[in-house]
N, C-alpha and C positions, 0 to 999 in steps of 0.2 A: 403841794410843794414838788421840786424834780430835782433829779440826783443826777450826774456826770452818766455819760452812758444812756440815760433815759431814749427811748424814742418815741414820737408821736409820728404816725403816719395818716394822710388825707388821701385815700385811693381814690377818690372822687375829681380832686383838684390836682393831683400825681405829687402830690408836697410827703416829702419823709425829712424828720428834725431828730438829729441826733444832738443833744444839749455836751457842751466840748466845756467850758466853763459855767456855774453857776453866781448868782449874786451872792451865795452864802461865802462860795469861796472866793472872792474878790471883795470883799468886805463892804456890800452893795455897790460896790465902783461898775459894774458890769455883767453880761451874759452875754455869751456867747455860743451858736449854734452852728451845726453842720448841716446845711439846706440843701437835698438832694432835688432835682425838679425835673419829673420825667420828659420825654420829648412834647407829650401835649398839657402839662403842666398849663394850670393858668389861675390866677388870683381873683376869686369870686367876685370882689369889687373893689377900688382903690379905697384905701384909707390913710387915715391919719395917726400918730402916735404925739401926743399931747404934752407929756414929758419927758421923749426921749430922741435924742438924735439914735438914728440906724446907717451903721456903714455894711457896705456888701465888698467883700473881697472875692472876686471871681478865680476858685481855685480849677475848676474844668468848665469846658463850653463856653456857650455867652449866655447873658440875659438882657435883655431891652428893659431897660427901667423909664419906667415915665414918671417924672416928679414934677408937680406944679403946672403941667401941661408941656414940659419937654420932655423929649423921649432921648436916651443915650445909648448905643448900644457899647458893654462892655464884656471882655474877655478873658484869661487867664492874667493873672500878676496883676489885674486894676481893679481898684479901689474907687468905689462910688460913696457921695454920704449924704443920706438925706436928713436933711433939717428938722427940728420940733416943729408941729405941726406942719410938715409937710406934706401933702398928699401927692399920695404915691401907690403905684403897684409895678412889682417886678413879672417879669414873663419871659420865656426860652424865646431863645432863637428859634423856630420853626424849621431851618436847613439848616442846625447845627445838631440836633439832637437832645440830650441830658445836657445836663448844665447843676455846677456844684456852686455856688456862694455860697460864701461863709458869713450869715451876717453878725454884727454883734449890736448891743443895744445900752446905749449910757445916758442914764441910767439904768438898771432893768427895769422890765415893767412891773408892776406892783398888783396889777389886776389879774395876773396869773397867764402865763403861758397854754396850759393845757386851755382854757378855756378859747384862747384863741384859735387854735388848729386841730381841735380834735376832728374825730371822723363823725360828722351829721348822722344824728338816729334816724333808721328809716321812720316815716308815717306810717300809725295805726290803720291796719287796714286791711 
């Protein structure tokens, strides 16, 4: 379970997520995050959300969103919607440095946010 203000950071992919509103706060309607992407941020793989629609409202910088094979560049004030089952990835515009989209998910994931964004463990050895 996550609380407002909780932070999950992945130094490998350059993502830092702060929880703004939780599903508990919104009666299960949505979860809202503040996502900070470093200039070298990347998403390890395209992915889908089977039960959620995901919206990205760009607060700062620019992101490149790849959804269902099409790419779009989004800047401050712009919102892009990824439909349920939409294969997608979001990337930082390398010419612009850091970016800060604010994603929300309707309804929120039931499989746990932490498992999606936690820092990978190093292999034993």
